[in-house]
N, C-alpha and C positions, 0 to 999 in steps of 0.2 A: 627786448629787456631780459636780461639774465637774472633769474629769481631764485633765491635760496630761502626755504622756510625752516625756521628752527623749531623742530617738533613736528610730530605727525599724528597727534591724538584727535580729540574732538574738534578742536579748532583748526589747527594746522592741517590736519589730515583731510578735513571736509573741504575747506576753501581750496587747499592745494589740488585735491582731486577734481574738483569742479573746473579749475583752471586748465588742468591737464586734459580734461574732457574736450575743451575747445581748442586744444593744440598749443597752449602756452607752455614754454620750457620751464619746468619746476624740478628743483632738486631739494630733497629733505635732509637737514642735518640731524642725525639721530645717532644713538648708541649702536655699537656693532651688532648686538643681538637683534635690535630693531631692524637694522639695515638688512640683515640676512633674510628676516621674515618678508620684508618688502621686495628684496630681489627675487626670492623664490615665489611669492605669492602675490605681489602687487598690493594695492590698497582697495579695500571693499568699503563701500558706502551703503547704508540702509537709510532711506529718506523717504518722507511723504511726497517729495518732488521727483521720486524715481530712484531706483537702486543703480549702483555704478560700480564697476570694477576696472581699474586703470593700472598699468605698469608705472613704475616711477624710478627715478634715479636718486641715489643716496650719497651722502658725505659723512665721514665719521673722523673722529680724532685718529691721527696716524696716516691718514690719506694724503695725497699730494695737494698743496695749496691751490686754490682757484680764484678767480675773479668773478665777483657779482655786482650788478648794478644796484640791487635792492635785496635786503634781507628782512624777512617778516619774522618777528619774534613772537611765538605763541606758547612758550613756556609758562609755568606757573610763576607768580611774582616772586616767591621765595627762592626759586632757582635761578633767577636772572643772572646775578653775578657769577656764579659759578659755571653756568651755561656759556656765558659770554667768554669767560677765560678759556673754555674749551674751543669755542667757535673761532676766536681769533688765531688759534693755531693752524687753521686751515684756510685763512683768507690772505690772499696775496696783497690786497689793498683793502683799506676801510671803506665800506659801502655806505649807502643811505640805509637807515634802519626805519622799519615801520613796526613799532610795538603794538600788539593786540592784547595787552595785559589788563587786569582789573586794577582798579585804584587809579592813582595819578602821580604817586612819588617816583615811579620809574622814569618819568619824563626828565625830571631834573637829574637824576642819576645818570641817564644815557647822555644827556647834553654836557654834563660835566665830564664824563669819561671820553666822549668822542668828539664833542664840539657841537654848538648850536646848529651848524649847518649840515649836520648829518642825521638829524632826527625828525621824522614826521610824527603826527599824532594819528592814532586809530583806535577803533573800538569794533568789537565783534559782537553782534546781537544774535546769538544762536545757543540752543541747549542740545548738546551733543556729547556723547561719550565714547570711549575706546572700550569695547567690551573684552571679556575674557578670552574670547575667540578672534580678538585682533580685527574687529569689525568696527568702523566708525558709524555709530548709530545716532541719528538725529532724532530728537525726542518730540519736537513739535515743528510746525511749518516755518517759524520765524528764521529767516537767515538774511541778515543785513550786515554789510560791511561799510563802516563810516570812516573816512579818511581825510586828512587835511594837513596844510602846511602851518607850522607855528612860525609866524612871520611870513615874508614873501619869498625867502631864498629858495624854497623847495616847492613852489607851486607847480612848476613845469613838470617835474617827475611825478608829483602827486596826481596831476591831471592825466599824465600819460598812463599811470597805473590804472587810474579809474577807467579810462577808455578801453584798456585791456580787459578789465573786469566786466565791462558792459556786455561782452560776449558771452560770459558764463551764466549758469543757472543759479544766480543769487542777486539780490539787489545791492547796488553800491551807490552811496551817496557821498558827495564831496561837501564837506562842511568849511564854511568861510570863517568859522570860529570853533576849531576842533577842541580847544581847551573847555570851552563851555559845554561841547557835546559830551566831553569826558566826564565833566561834572554832573550833567544831566543823567548819565548812565550810572555814575558812581552813587548818587543819592538814592536811585531806584534799586540798585543792587544791594546797597548796604541795608536797605529796609527789607528787601526780600530775603537776603541771607540771615540778618539779625532776627526776623520775625520767625522764619521757618525753623532755624536751629534753636531759638529760645523755647518754642513750644513743640518742637519736634513734630511738626505737622505741615501739610500743604496749605496753599493759600485758601482754598475752599473750605477746609476744616476750620481754619482760624476765624475767617469772616463769617462762617455760619453762626457764630456766637456774637451777639451784639457788642458785648465789651471787647471781644476779640477784633471785631471791625474797627471799633473805636481806637484800639491800641495800635493797630496797623496804621491808621491815619495819623495818629500822634508820633509815631516813630518816624514816619515819612517827613512829617513837619520839622522834627528835630534835625534830620538829615538836611532838609532845605535851609534851616537856619545857619548851619555850617557853610553851606555854598554861598549864601548871601553875605555873610560877614567876610568871606574870602573874595568878594567882588565877582562872583559867578552865579548870581541869582537865576534860578531855574524859572523859565517863563510858564505862563499859564497853560499854554498848549502842551508843553512837555510834561507839566504836572498832571494834566488830565490824561495823557496817554499812559503815564506810569500808574495812576490810580485805577484806571481800566483793567490793568492787569493785576494789580495788588488786591483789588476789591472784587474781582470776578466770582460771582456765586458759583458754587459746585466745582471750581477749578482744582485740578490736580497739580497745578504748576507749583513747583518747588525750586530750590537753589541747588547749585553744584556743591556749595559749602555743606549743605545738609546731606547730599549724597556722599560726599567725601567722609563726613563725620561718621555716618552710619556704616561706611565700609572701612573704618579705622584708618583712613588715609590722612596724610597731612593736609591741613586746610590753610586757605589764605586769609584767615581772620585778621592777622595783623595789618594787612594792606587794605582790606574792605572795611572792617570795623575799627581796628586799633588806630589807623592813621586819622580817620574821621574823629574818633573820640579824643585823640590827643590834641587835635586842633581846637576842639571844644574846650578842653582843659586850659589851654593857652590863652583862649579868647574869653575865658570865664563864662562859657554858655552852660545852660542847665540841659543836660542830655541823659535823663535818667533811663529811658528805655534802651537807647543805643549803648549806654554803659552797661546796663544789665545784660543785654545780648553779648557784648564783648566779654564781660566777666564769665558768663555762662560757658561760652565756648572755650575760652581760655583755660578754664578749670578742666573741661573735658579733654582738652588737648595736652594737659600736663602730663598725662600718661605717655604722650608721644614726644616728650621733651620739648615742649613749647610753653614756656613759663609766661605768666602774666607780667607785663613790664610797664604798666601804667604808673606814673608817679604823681 
């Protein structure tokens, strides 16, 4: 299978390097500057599961068109459209896409743009960053890739890719209901991002205060209510797993959204919090904590030209 990964940062760089480690042919679609760095230095990984340095192939706008069986999308959700505009300039045929983006609205966008039979569902469970020294640094041991076919059309390629991933140093799960898996992650992530940015604190600091712990639970319940009204009720097992992380005492766990906010980088608040709140508004749900978190980060982001757009 010929695989292209759009992006080589915390998600794309990590999973791509782990696949290269076991002999999988991987190419990264990146900007010219990043391509030069990778060509000269390869990709470095710092991880609790062992450090890694691998050479890697790259592709950039202006290079000759190539054919790929699978393209894994690991860009930020707000960059999806422009990234695809660039990507399609170097593709000789339209491949199958596996998006590993946060939220869920990207699924509909991709299916509308490329067709229902071109889009898998996927979720990356990992906390990792690209450091200023161009090292992909994994922040904790969690490293899970969940994939699945939306419908039955793409089961074969999804299972083929899962088999390839089984050789690599990360866990891969094939989900029979990938949309539900995406909702499971989204409700958890919205709570994590919403709470940590609202209070500018890690999970342990928030939950060390009794009322903070109660607010965390209430925010998660709000997110669960949105999933349920959209016919994607999160089961008890998934809820328990999420709450174990969200309520863990003394945990220094935080969200990439808070890290981006503190670094004055653009955030994915529209896709992680805004989309959820907008559904709540449409369905007349009461979501005071999620809405407060969304308003809070929207105000903070206004200085980066990201205006609040709830109506």
